[in-house]
C-alpha positions in Angstrom: 51.9 55.5 -22.8 53.2 52.0 -22.1 55.4 51.3 -18.9 57.2 48.3 -17.7 59.2 47.2 -13.7 62.3 47.6 -15.1 64.3 46.4 -12.5 61.9 47.3 -10.0 60.5 50.1 -10.7 58.0 51.7 -13.5 59.8 52.9 -16.6 58.3 54.7 -19.7 58.5 52.8 -22.6 56.0 54.2 -25.5 55.2 58.0 -24.7 52.8 59.0 -27.7 52.4 63.5 -26.5 49.6 63.6 -28.7 45.9 63.6 -27.8 43.9 61.1 -29.0 40.7 62.7 -28.4 38.6 66.0 -28.4 39.9 68.6 -26.0 36.8 69.9 -24.1 36.5 73.5 -25.8 33.1 74.8 -23.0 34.7 76.3 -19.5 31.5 75.3 -17.7 32.1 71.5 -18.5 35.9 71.2 -17.5 34.3 71.4 -13.7 33.4 67.8 -14.6 36.7 66.6 -15.5 38.2 65.1 -11.7 41.2 67.0 -13.1 39.4 70.6 -12.8 37.8 69.6 -9.1 38.1 71.2 -6.4 38.5 74.9 -5.1 41.9 77.0 -5.8 43.6 77.8 -2.8 43.1 82.1 -2.8 38.9 81.1 -3.5 38.8 78.4 -0.6 40.4 81.2 1.4 38.1 84.0 0.6 34.5 81.1 1.0 35.9 80.6 5.0 36.0 84.4 5.5 32.7 83.9 3.3 31.7 81.5 5.5 32.8 83.5 9.3 30.2 86.2 8.1 27.2 83.5 8.9 26.2 83.0 4.8 24.4 79.8 3.4 25.9 77.9 0.1 23.8 79.5 -2.0 24.3 83.0 -1.4 28.6 81.8 -1.1 27.2 80.0 -4.8 25.3 83.4 -6.0 28.5 85.3 -5.1 31.0 82.8 -7.6 28.5 83.0 -10.2 28.6 87.0 -10.1 32.8 86.8 -9.5 32.9 84.1 -12.3 30.2 86.0 -14.9 28.0 83.1 -14.7 27.0 79.8 -12.9 28.5 77.8 -15.2 31.6 78.6 -15.0 32.5 78.3 -11.7 34.5 75.4 -12.0 32.7 74.4 -8.9 30.0 73.5 -7.6 27.8 74.4 -4.7 28.5 70.0 -3.7 32.4 71.5 -2.5 30.9 74.1 -0.9 29.0 72.6 1.2 31.6 70.0 2.0 33.9 73.0 2.5 31.4 74.5 5.5 31.2 71.3 6.9 34.3 71.0 6.9 34.9 73.9 8.7 32.1 73.3 11.1 33.7 70.8 12.0 36.9 72.1 12.5 34.8 74.8 14.9 32.9 72.5 17.0 36.6 70.7 17.8 38.3 73.2 20.0 34.6 73.9 21.5 34.3 70.7 22.4 38.2 70.4 23.8 36.8 73.1 25.4 33.6 71.5 27.5 36.3 68.4 27.8 38.4 70.3 30.0 36.4 72.1 32.1 34.3 69.2 33.3 37.2 68.0 34.7 38.4 70.3 36.5 34.9 70.6 38.1 
C-alpha cells in the first residue's frame, strides 16, 4: 500500500490486496500476533465471574484451556488474565478507599 497526503488528507495511491507472506496456519501461533491479542468481551465477563469466585490465575487458565481443548489454542496467556485480575482488584479497592475516606472525614 502506498499512501500520500493530498489536500491535508491521507489517500491511498496504490494497493495490492494479495498477501506477500505466508499466512499463519497454526491457531496456537495466532495469539502472538498483536492484532489477535486481548480477551473477547464474552470471555472477559466469564473471567470476571471466575475472579469474583476467588479463583487463582492458574485455575482460571486451566478452565479456559479445558474450554478450548488445549492451552496452546487459548488465544491469550496467563499474563492477560493476571492483567485483568489486577484491573478488577484496582476497581474494587478504589470504591473501598473512597468509602474509608468519607468515613474518615465524617469522624
